[in-house]
C-alpha positions in Angstrom: 11.9 67.6 114.5 15.5 68.2 115.8 17.6 65.0 116.2 19.2 65.0 119.6 22.5 62.7 119.7 22.5 60.6 123.0 25.2 61.4 125.1 27.7 58.7 126.2 28.5 58.2 130.0 32.0 59.9 129.7 30.4 63.1 128.4 27.6 63.0 130.7 30.0 62.5 133.6 32.3 65.6 132.5 29.1 67.6 132.6 28.8 68.5 128.7 26.0 68.1 126.3 26.4 68.4 122.8 23.7 68.5 120.3 23.1 68.8 116.5 20.0 69.9 115.0 18.5 69.4 111.5 19.9 73.1 110.7 23.3 72.0 111.0 23.6 74.0 114.5 25.6 72.6 117.1 24.7 73.3 120.9 27.0 72.8 123.6 25.3 72.5 127.1 27.9 72.7 130.3 27.5 73.0 133.9 29.0 76.5 135.4 29.9 76.6 139.0 28.0 79.5 139.4 25.2 78.6 137.3 23.2 75.4 137.0 23.5 75.3 133.1 25.5 76.9 130.3 24.1 76.7 127.0 26.3 77.8 123.8 24.9 77.7 120.5 27.2 77.6 117.3 25.5 78.1 113.8 27.2 78.1 110.0 23.9 79.7 108.4 25.0 83.1 108.2 28.2 82.3 106.5 26.2 80.3 104.1 24.1 83.0 103.3 26.7 85.4 102.6 28.3 82.9 100.3 25.5 82.3 98.3 24.8 86.2 98.4 28.3 86.9 96.9 28.1 84.1 94.4 24.8 85.3 93.2 26.1 88.7 92.5 29.2 87.4 90.8 27.0 85.3 88.6 24.8 88.2 87.2 28.2 90.1 86.7 29.0 87.4 84.4 26.1 87.0 82.7 25.6 90.6 82.1 29.2 90.7 80.8 28.7 87.7 78.4 25.5 89.6 77.1 27.2 92.6 76.4 30.0 90.4 74.9 27.6 88.6 72.7 25.9 91.9 71.5 29.3 93.3 70.6 30.3 90.2 68.6 27.1 90.2 67.0 27.4 93.8 65.9 30.9 93.0 64.9 29.9 90.1 63.0 27.1 91.6 61.3 29.7 94.4 60.3 32.2 91.9 59.0 30.1 89.3 57.4 27.7 91.7 55.8 30.2 92.5 52.9 31.1 88.8 52.6 27.2 88.0 52.0 27.1 90.6 49.4 30.1 89.1 47.9 28.6 85.8 47.8 25.4 87.1 46.5 27.5 89.0 43.7 29.2 85.7 42.9 25.6 83.9 42.9 24.1 86.4 40.7 27.2 86.5 38.5 26.2 86.4 34.6 27.8 83.6 32.9 31.2 85.1 31.1 31.3 88.5 33.3 33.4 89.3 36.3 31.8 90.5 39.4 31.8 93.9 40.9 33.0 93.5 44.4 31.2 95.5 47.2 33.8 98.4 48.5 32.8 97.1 52.0 34.6 93.8 51.5 37.8 95.3 50.0 37.7 97.5 53.2 37.6 94.7 55.4 39.7 92.0 53.4 41.9 93.6 50.7 44.0 91.0 50.3 41.3 88.3 50.2 39.2 90.4 47.7 42.7 90.7 45.5 43.0 87.0 45.7 39.4 86.5 44.6 39.8 89.2 41.8 42.9 87.7 40.5 41.1 83.9 40.5 38.0 85.4 38.7 40.3 87.0 36.0 42.1 83.7 35.4 38.5 82.1 35.4 37.4 84.8 32.9 40.1 84.3 30.6 39.7 80.5 30.6 36.3 80.9 30.5 36.7 83.2 27.3 38.9 80.7 25.9 36.7 77.7 26.3 33.8 79.6 24.8 35.8 80.9 21.9 36.8 77.2 21.3 33.2 75.9 21.8 31.9 78.4 19.3 34.6 77.5 16.8 33.8 73.8 17.4 30.0 74.5 17.1 30.6 76.4 13.8 32.7 73.6 12.5 30.1 70.9 13.7 27.6 73.0 12.1 29.7 72.9 8.9 30.2 69.1 9.1 26.6 68.5 9.8 25.6 70.6 6.8 28.1 68.7 4.6 26.7 65.5 6.1 23.4 66.5 5.3 24.1 67.2 1.9 26.0 63.9 1.5 23.1 62.3 2.8 20.8 63.7 0.4 23.2 62.7 -2.2 23.6 59.2 -1.1 20.1 58.7 -0.8 19.4 60.1 -4.3 22.3 58.0 -5.5 20.8 55.2 -3.8 17.2 55.6 -5.2 19.1 55.7 -8.5 21.1 52.5 -7.6 17.8 50.8 -6.6 16.1 52.0 -10.0 19.1 50.7 -11.8 19.4 47.2 -10.3 15.5 47.1 -10.8 16.1 47.9 -14.4 19.3 45.3 -14.6 16.8 42.9 -13.0 14.2 43.4 -15.6 16.6 43.4 -18.5 18.1 40.3 -17.1 14.7 38.7 -17.2 14.2 39.9 -20.3 17.3 38.7 -21.8 16.7 35.5 -20.2 13.5 35.3 -21.9 14.8 36.4 -25.2 18.0 34.2 -25.5 16.8 31.1 -23.8 13.8 30.9 -25.9 15.4 30.5 -29.0 18.0 28.3 -27.4 14.9 26.0 -26.2 14.1 25.9 -29.8 17.5 25.3 -31.1 18.2 22.5 -28.8 14.6 21.0 -29.1 14.6 21.0 -33.0 18.3 19.3 -33.1 17.0 16.6 -30.7 14.2 15.8 -32.8 16.6 16.2 -35.9 18.9 13.4 -34.0 15.8 11.0 -34.4 15.7 11.1 -38.0 17.7 9.1 -40.2 21.1 10.5 -40.7 24.4 9.9 -42.1 27.3 9.6 -40.0 28.6 13.2 -41.1 25.2 14.7 -40.5 24.9 12.8 -37.1 28.4 14.3 -36.0 27.1 17.8 -37.3 23.9 17.6 -35.2 25.7 16.5 -32.3 28.3 19.5 -32.4 25.1 21.9 -32.8 23.5 20.5 -29.8 26.7 20.5 -27.7 27.4 24.1 -28.7 24.0 25.0 -27.6 24.0 23.6 -24.6 27.2 25.2 -23.7 26.1 28.4 -24.6 22.6 27.8 -22.0 25.0 26.7 -19.3 27.1 30.2 -19.9 23.5 31.9 -19.9 22.5 30.2 -16.7 25.5 31.1 -14.7 24.9 35.0 -15.6 21.4 34.7 -14.5 22.3 32.4 -11.5 24.9 35.1 -10.4 22.6 37.9 -10.7 19.8 36.5 -9.1 22.1 35.6 -5.9 23.6 39.0 -6.0 19.8 40.5 -5.9 19.0 38.1 -3.2 16.2 36.8 -5.2 17.4 33.2 -4.9 15.4 31.0 -2.7 16.5 27.2 -2.0 13.9 24.7 -2.1 13.5 22.1 0.6 12.6 18.7 -0.7 13.9 15.2 -0.1 17.4 14.4 -1.7 18.6 11.1 -2.2 22.4 11.9 -2.1 23.8 8.8 -3.3 21.8 8.8 -6.5 22.4 12.6 -6.9 26.4 12.2 -6.8 26.1 8.9 -8.8 24.0 10.8 -11.5 26.0 13.6 -11.7 29.3 11.5 -12.0 27.4 9.6 -14.9 26.6 12.8 -16.5 29.9 14.5 -16.6 32.0 11.2 -17.2 32.0 11.7 -21.1 33.8 14.8 -20.4 36.8 13.2 -19.6 37.1 12.3 -23.6 40.2 10.6 -24.6 42.3 11.6 -21.6 43.8 9.1 -19.7 41.7 10.0 -16.5 39.0 8.0 -14.4 36.5 9.6 -12.5 35.3 8.1 -9.0 32.3 8.5 -6.7 32.7 7.3 -2.9 29.7 7.7 -0.5 30.4 6.9 3.0 28.3 3.8 4.4 27.1 6.3 7.3 25.7 9.0 4.7 21.9 9.2 5.4 19.9 7.7 2.4 17.8 11.1 2.0 17.9 14.4 3.4 16.1 17.6 3.1 17.7 20.4 0.5 17.5 21.7 -3.0 18.4 19.1 -5.5 18.9 21.2 -8.4 21.4 23.3 -6.4 23.2 20.4 -4.8 23.7 19.0 -8.2 24.8 22.4 -9.4 27.4 22.4 -6.8 28.6 18.9 -7.6 28.6 19.6 -11.3 30.9 22.7 -11.0 33.2 21.2 -8.6 33.7 17.7 -10.5 33.7 19.7 -13.9 36.3 21.9 -12.9 38.5 19.2 -11.7 38.1 17.3 -15.1 38.8 20.4 -16.8 41.9 21.0 -15.0 43.2 17.6 -14.8 44.8 16.3 -18.1 45.7 12.6 -16.6 45.3 10.8 -13.4 41.8 10.5 -11.3 39.3 12.7 -10.3 37.6 11.4 -7.0 34.0 12.8 -5.4 33.1 11.8 -2.0 30.3 12.2 0.2 30.7 11.5 4.2 28.9 12.2 7.3 30.8 14.5 9.6 28.6 14.4 12.5 24.9 13.6 13.8 22.9 15.7 16.1 19.3 14.3 16.5 17.6 15.2 13.2 20.5 17.0 11.7 23.3 16.0 9.9 26.7 17.8 8.9 27.6 16.7 5.4 30.9 17.0 3.7 31.4 16.8 -0.3 35.2 16.7 -1.3 36.2 16.8 -4.7 39.8 15.7 -5.2 41.9 15.8 -8.2 45.7 15.1 -9.6 45.5 17.8 -12.1 47.5 21.2 -12.3 47.0 22.7 -9.0 46.8 26.3 -8.1 49.8 28.7 -6.8 49.5 29.9 -3.3 49.0 33.6 -4.2 46.1 32.7 -6.4 44.0 31.0 -4.0 42.9 34.4 -2.5 40.8 35.4 -5.6 39.7 31.9 -6.7 36.1 32.6 -5.7 35.8 35.9 -7.4 33.5 36.6 -10.0 35.1 36.2 -13.5 38.3 35.1 -12.1 40.3 32.1 -12.9 44.0 31.1 -11.7 45.8 33.2 -14.1 45.0 35.0 -17.5 45.8 32.2 -19.6 43.7 29.7 -18.0 40.5 30.7 -19.9 42.4 30.6 -23.3 43.6 27.2 -22.4 40.7 25.6 -20.6 37.8 28.2 -21.2 35.1 28.9 -18.8 33.5 32.4 -17.7 35.3 31.9 -14.2 31.7 32.0 -12.6 31.6 28.3 -11.5 33.4 28.6 -8.0 31.7 32.0 -7.2 28.3 30.7 -8.0 29.3 27.6 -6.1 30.6 29.6 -3.0 27.4 31.8 -2.6 25.3 28.7 -3.1 27.1 27.1 -0.3 26.6 30.1 1.8 23.0 30.3 1.0 22.9 26.8 2.5 24.7 28.0 5.7 27.7 26.0 4.8 31.3 26.7 3.7 33.6 25.8 1.1 37.7 25.6 1.4 40.2 24.6 -0.8 43.9 22.9 -0.5 46.1 22.7 -3.6 49.7 22.4 -4.5 50.9 23.3 -8.0 51.3 20.2 -10.1 49.9 17.8 -7.2 46.4 18.7 -7.6 43.5 20.4 -5.5 41.0 19.3 -3.0 37.8 21.2 -2.7 35.4 20.6 0.3 31.9 21.6 1.3 30.4 21.2 4.6 26.8 22.0 5.3 24.0 21.1 7.7 20.9 19.3 6.2 17.9 18.1 8.3 17.2 14.0 7.8 14.2 13.4 5.5 11.5 12.0 8.3 10.5 9.2 6.1 13.7 7.9 4.9 16.0 8.8 7.4 19.1 7.0 7.5 17.7 4.5 4.9 20.1 3.9 1.7 18.6 4.9 -1.2 18.4 2.4 -4.4 18.9 3.4 -8.0 18.1 2.3 -11.4 18.9 3.2 -14.6 15.8 1.8 -16.1 14.0 4.9 -16.3 11.6 5.5 -19.3 12.0 8.3 -21.8 9.8 10.1 -23.8 9.3 7.3 -26.4 7.9 4.7 -23.7 4.8 6.6 -22.5 1.6 4.3 -23.0 -0.8 5.5 -25.9 -4.2 6.0 -24.4 -7.6 5.7 -25.7 -9.0 8.3 -26.2 -5.8 10.2 -26.3 -5.0 13.3 -24.1 -5.9 16.9 -25.4 -3.1 19.5 -24.2 -3.3 23.4 -25.1 0.0 25.0 -25.5 0.3 28.7 -25.2 3.3 30.6 -26.4 4.1 33.6 -28.3 7.0 32.3 -29.8 6.1 29.9 -33.0 9.1 27.8 -32.7 8.2 27.2 -29.4 4.7 26.2 -30.0 6.0 24.0 -33.2 8.6 22.1 -30.9 6.2 21.3 -27.9 3.6 20.4 -30.4 5.8 18.2 -32.2 6.5 16.2 -28.9 3.4 15.8 -27.8 2.2 14.6 -31.4 5.3 12.2 -31.2 3.7 10.6 -28.2 0.0 10.4 -29.4 -1.4 13.4 -27.8 -3.7 15.8 -29.6 -2.2 19.4 -29.1 -3.8 22.6 -29.7 -1.7 25.8 -29.9 -2.4 29.5 -29.0 0.0 32.6 -29.6 -1.6 34.9 -27.0 -3.5 34.9 -23.8 -6.9 35.9 -25.1 -6.6 32.9 -27.5 -5.8 30.6 -24.9 -8.7 31.7 -22.7 -11.2 31.2 -25.8 -9.8 27.6 -26.7 -9.9 26.7 -22.7 -13.5 27.9 -22.4 -14.5 26.2 -25.7 -12.7 22.9 -25.6 -11.9 20.4 -22.5 -8.1 19.8 -22.0 -6.3 17.5 -20.0 -3.4 20.0 -19.5 -2.3 23.5 -20.3 1.1 24.8 -20.9 1.0 28.3 -20.5 3.9 30.8 -21.4 4.2 33.6 -18.7 5.8 36.3 -20.7 3.6 37.4 -23.4 2.4 40.7 -25.0 -1.2 41.8 -23.8 -2.6 39.1 -21.8 0.4 37.4 -20.0 0.0 33.9 -18.9 -0.8 34.7 -15.1 -3.9 36.8 -16.4 -4.7 34.2 -18.7 -4.4 31.6 -16.0 -6.7 33.7 -13.8 -9.5 34.0 -16.7 -9.4 30.5 -17.3 -9.9 29.7 -13.7 -12.9 32.1 -13.6 -14.4 30.4 -16.5 -14.3 26.9 -15.2 -17.4 25.0 -13.6 -17.3 23.7 -10.3 -15.6 20.2 -10.1 -13.6 20.9 -13.5 -10.0 22.2 -13.1 -7.7 21.7 -15.9 -3.8 21.6 -14.8 -1.9 24.8 -15.8 1.9 24.6 -16.0 3.7 27.8 -16.3 6.5 27.8 -19.0 9.3 30.4 -17.8 12.7 31.4 -18.8 13.4 32.6 -15.4 11.6 30.7 -12.7 12.2 31.8 -9.2 10.9 29.8 -6.2 10.2 33.1 -4.4 7.5 33.7 -7.2 5.9 30.3 -6.9 3.3 31.2 -4.2 2.2 33.9 -6.1 1.7 31.9 -9.1 -0.2 29.3 -7.2 -2.6 32.1 -5.9 -2.9 33.2 -9.7 -4.2 29.8 -11.0 -0.9 28.2 -11.8 -0.5 24.6 -10.5 3.3 24.0 -11.4 6.1 25.7 -13.4 8.9 24.4 -15.6 11.9 26.3 -16.7 12.7 26.8 -20.4 14.3 25.2 -22.2 12.0 22.4 -21.7 13.5 18.9 -21.8 11.8 15.9 -22.9 12.5 14.2 -19.8 10.9 17.1 -17.8 7.9 16.8 -20.4 7.4 13.1 -19.3 7.4 13.9 -15.9 5.0 16.7 -16.1 2.4 14.3 -18.1 2.9 11.6 -15.7 2.5 13.6 -12.7 -0.5 15.7 -14.0 -2.2 13.3 -16.5 -3.2 9.8 -17.0 -0.1 9.0 -18.8 1.8 5.7 -17.5 5.1 4.2 -18.6 4.7 0.5 -20.1 7.2 0.0 -22.6 10.5 -1.4 -21.9 13.5 0.6 -20.9 16.4 1.5 -22.9 18.8 -0.6 -20.8 17.5 -3.0 -18.0 20.4 -4.2 -16.0 18.3 -6.9 -14.3 17.7 -8.9 -17.5 21.6 -8.0 -18.7 22.7 -9.9 -15.4 20.3 -12.4 -15.8 21.4 -13.1 -19.4 25.1 -13.2 -18.6 24.5 -15.8 -15.9 24.4 -13.3 -12.9 27.9 -12.1 -13.9 27.9 -8.4 -13.7 31.4 -7.8 -15.2 30.5 -10.1 -18.1 26.8 -8.0 -18.5 28.8 -4.8 -18.6 31.4 -6.3 -21.1 28.6 -7.2 -23.6 26.8 -4.3 -23.2 30.0 -2.1 -23.9 30.8 -4.2 -27.1 27.1 -3.8 -28.4 27.4 0.1 -27.5 31.0 0.3 -29.4 29.4 -1.3 -32.5 26.7 1.2 -32.5 28.3 3.8 -34.9 28.7 1.1 -37.8 24.7 0.1 -37.0 23.6 3.5 -37.6 25.6 3.9 -40.7 24.3 0.6 -42.3 20.8 1.6 -41.2 20.8 5.2 -42.0 20.1 4.7 -45.9 17.7 2.0 -47.7 16.8 3.8 -50.9 18.3 1.3 -53.3 17.8 -2.5 -53.5 21.3 -2.9 -52.4 20.7 -0.8 -49.6 17.5 -2.3 -48.6 19.3 -6.2 -48.5 22.1 -4.4 -46.4 19.7 -2.7 -44.0 17.9 -6.2 -43.3 21.2 -7.9 -42.7 22.4 -5.5 -40.3 19.2 -5.5 -38.5 19.1 -9.3 -38.3 22.7 -9.1 -37.1 21.9 -6.3 -34.4 19.0 -8.3 -33.2 21.1 -11.4 -32.8 23.8 -9.3 -30.5 20.9 -7.5 -28.7 19.5 -11.1 -27.5 22.6 -11.3 -25.5 22.3 -8.0 -23.8 19.7 -6.2 -21.6 18.5 -3.8 -24.0 14.7 -4.5 -24.4 13.3 -1.3 -26.3 16.1 -1.8 -29.4 15.4 -5.4 -29.3 11.7 -5.1 -29.5 12.1 -2.4 -32.2 14.3 -4.6 -34.3 11.6 -7.5 -33.9 8.9 -5.5 -35.1 10.8 -4.2 -38.0 11.7 -7.9 -39.2 8.1 -9.0 -38.7 7.1 -6.3 -41.3 9.7 -7.7 -43.9 8.5 -9.2 -47.1 9.4 -11.9 -49.2 11.4 -9.6 -51.4 14.6 -9.0 -49.8 15.1 -5.8 -52.0 12.3 -4.0 -50.6 13.2 -1.4 -48.3 11.6 -1.2 -45.0 8.8 1.6 -44.3 10.0 4.8 -43.1 8.4 4.6 -39.9 9.8 1.4 -39.0 13.5 2.4 -39.9 12.8 5.6 -37.9 11.7 3.6 -34.9 14.7 1.5 -35.3 17.1 4.4 -35.7 15.7 6.3 -32.6 16.2 3.3 -30.3 19.9 2.9 -31.6 20.4 6.8 -30.9 18.4 6.2 -27.3 20.9 3.9 -26.6 23.8 5.7 -27.6 22.5 8.6 -25.5 21.9 6.3 -22.7 25.7 5.2 -22.6 26.8 8.8 -22.8 25.2 9.6 -19.7 25.2 6.1 -18.0 28.4 4.0 -19.3 31.3 6.2 -20.2 34.2 4.2 -21.6 36.8 6.2 -19.6 34.8 6.4 -16.2 34.9 3.7 -13.1 31.6 3.0 -12.0 30.2 4.9 -9.1 30.7 3.5 -5.8 
């Protein structure tokens, strides 16, 4: 509905009426003189329509122009971009190493651009050709190198097989050499020891002692060579058993003290109070390390002292770090010689082996044993002032004796102190070497043990099947049926609940083979040459033997006889021992009446001296001998009586060489 504006009073008085409607039209109404009303209408609608019409015509013209322009642009772009697409497609489909053939249309449209592309592609092609040629040359060289490497690998593999086979042959050869050399050495040393127990003149005794020492030295060299071979082959396995370190060091010093000889040299042992009484380790190898270091120190120290010490470096729970040090005041080592000191077959200089002897293997074996234990060894030396060797290693504490000091005693029985049982034991000895059979049978018979022998596995199985034995000593390496096969056959023929202990005898015992031997029926093993002390240990461990006779030396009795004065007890014992050579000479012969009288007089005199010293074995032997003396002083003693006295004198002499050296200070 049109909107009518209300006129104001002024406008009404003037006679004008103005009205605007919704169509934007303006109406003027005015009174005229000649007419009653005059109506004028002014409208802008036609002008708007004309404007809109012109605007539409122009828009259509612009739109048509744009469409024409777009069409022209598309046509031109298609003409322009088609060669470019062809160029891109040609580049995309370009085979490696070839230049593209550019479309002619592209050259017509973009000649400069196409020329630049062709130049760049030519440079790229040249670079690609160079790279391809280099790659082909490198590939050819690589192929030749790989062929050479493959040939070398084949050669190396063949060489490795040969080396492994050669090493296996070497190991077998060393094992056989070990058996072949140590077997006669075992017999040589054993029979020499038996000869020492018989009545001998002083000169004969000296010859026998020299024989024993030479054989033992030869055995030590052989053991060094075999140990080095086993270590290099990785066949040496360390045991882990409780080790009393104080006893071990003290016994080692006692054993080596006689090596000081006539040199003005003292040997000391020092063990810290904090050192655990017992740790887990390989006692044999620990003793070997101590022996090598102390022996070297004694060898290269003409005067002064040698000190071996053990101390605790640190304690971490159940693991202790220990340090063994051996210090001497010897000739020392030149700095330039320290680098090769631990190399095999090396000594400080070429004159060392001529002057001091030795194989040069001791320190090499020592270092490798220490490394097997997870430890380290070092040396500090100054020429003319001496050397100090230090070994450090970690050891677990013995859970049953941790930190408890070990007590030691020298009152240990030897093979002559075994009780004789009724009925006597029966032992079977199996060995293919007649000397070994004879030696071991002689030892057993001296102990009152019935010993049967067999020189092969078949005979051993036959005897073990027919007879009941308390113990069997079985050689491992035998022709035909070897020791392991014989042990298995014996086990197969045993009845239930009846098992005879079988002890293996071998010249090259390895800890790594123990489990295999146990599965084969072996109960224990002992290395050759067998010592009397080892025989005693085996008999006590596996049979009903017990020790009941008195010890060679009883320190408790010696101190009691000296009024609890240790120094006086030691002095009295040393005096008695110093007089033993005279007693041996006087008691060696009793064939004539004159010699018989001298024999009884010397026995009586020696018994009087023994009553003031702690030597119960010799004292009781002399008392037994004097009780057999008849009324005629010219009657010689029975051979068994004289032999028993001489054996006890030599036992005391041997004990003194091992435990009471004149030139060594007591181990602290």
